[in-house]
C-alpha positions, 0 to 999 in steps of 0.5 A: 567686240569691234573688229578691225574690219568693223572699225576701218570699213566705214572710212572706205564705205563713206568715200573718205578714201578708196582703200586700205590694208591693216595688219595686226600681229602678236607673236605668230598670230598675224591678222590682215584686213584688205578693204576697198580698191586701188582708186575710186571707181575701180571694180577690182578689189584691192590686193594684199600685195598692192604697193603704197607710197609710205612717206615717212615710214622711210625714215626708220628703214634708212636708220636701220641701213645706217646701223648696218653700216655702223656694225660693219665698221663703215661709219661710226655714230660719234663720227663728225660728218665733216669729212663725209659731208664737207658741205656741213663743216664749220657751220654757222648758227642763227642767233635766233630763228627770226633773224637775217641769215647773216646774223649768226655765231659759229657752231660749238661742235661738229655735227655727228652721224648720231645727230642725223639719226636723232634729228638733232643736227640743228636743222629741220622743220622750224616752229613757224608757219611756212614762209614767215621766217627769213630762213624759210624763205631762203630754203624755198628759194633754193628749192631744197624741199627739206621741210614740207611734203617732198612732192612734187619732187625736186630734180637736184642731184645729191651733190647739188642738194648738199651744196645748196643746203650748205649755204644755209646756217643751222637753226640751233646748235648741234645736239641742242634741239630736235627738229623734224625731217632733215636729219634723215634726208641728210643721212641718205646722202651720207649713206651713198657716200660711205657705201659708194653707191646709189641710196637705193642700192645701199638699201637693197643690198643691206636690207631689202634683199636680206629681208625679202622686201622685193617690192620696196623701192624708190620707183615702181617698174612698169611690170608692177604698175598695175599694183600701185595705189592712187594717193589722195589728200583731203581738200583743204577747204572741203575735206573731200579727197583730192587726187595727189598722185595717179598711177599712169602719171605717178611721180614714182615711175621716174627715178629721181637723182636724189630720192629723199631717204626721209620720205620716198619709199614705196612698199607693201604691207608684207614687205613692211611687216618683214622689216617691223618683225625683224626689229621686233624679234631682235634684228637678225639677220641684218642687225644685232639686238644692241643696235635695235635697242639703240634705235628703239630707245629714246635719245632725247632729254625731257626738255627736247621731247617736250619742245617737239610735242607737236610732232611727237606727242608724249613720245620720245625719239630714237633713230629715225622713229618715235619711241617709248618715253619714261612716264608715257603710260596713257597714250593710245598709240604706244611703242616705237614706230612712226607715221607717214604723211601719205596715210601710213602708220606703224607701231610695235608696243614692247609692253603688249607685244602688239605690232600694228601697220596701216597703209591707207590712201588718204594723206595726213593734213597735220602732225596729229594722228587722224581719226582713221589712225586712232580707230585703227589703234583702238581696234588693233589693241582690242584684237589681242586684249 
């Protein structure tokens, strides 16, 4: 049988990336492999408590924080966002994706809190090459960074960012279509406003402290800098790893005015396992089983999920993460969870009881899972077969 190390070590050995950490769990049986180094050329081995940017694995964490506030009665899922986010009130909607920004109709309904969580607010990554649509060019001119990788980060405050976003029309009517990314970014601003504190404080108070996630944050302090891993991305021409973010000059050393809830958290494998285990085991001590069930249940129609297959494959989407979809029985990657563009992935498969988490240092180059992820999932499933 191919072990987890057998499957993953070749990626480090041949220089695709300097290191990775993989965790696979079934019940109380947890297996972890730590392979490689924090950077190419390092002599010190990677440590289990080293810190990785987790990119879009931030999304389910933000969604969980929102559900804590829902349970506390601070905000309601069916609540229109108009009062909390007046920049998004009285929306106009493009008649078609390729029209000028003034060719619009009024939105049929207000945007709701739940539509932020399900990414059906009507705004998100459009199905077009960057820069080809008028709204894409306008988004770039406004410096919003709502669709592509969030690095290097913008320096807008949450209010400035929302004000600029409010100048753009929606791409679709609220509730009509799933569009990636922006719903969770907007959700982060909403969380700040309803909780009346910075987003990182919301996450720390409602989740991180209660779950023992002491290394999960939007920045890395100086006394933990030696544990930060270097992030790499494949060169678009050669495929060779190229440095995306170093340590001494890391983007994550300086606090941002508006860190995106959708993609900016740092974490460790055990911190994220604490989060994943909490959902797997029903949500205590932060959420009820009913809230976890809502988060991890498909909220999309078949037509919406099919239209989003470039991102979702055959999965559905719940709150801030992919979910199992009725009829999806043959996929290698199954269950609920998500992937992060910096090379991270997580799924919990309710049917097999297996949870897998992989933190790597090689960024994804498309929405499709790279070979590293696929080999990880094959080995993860084989571990407890």
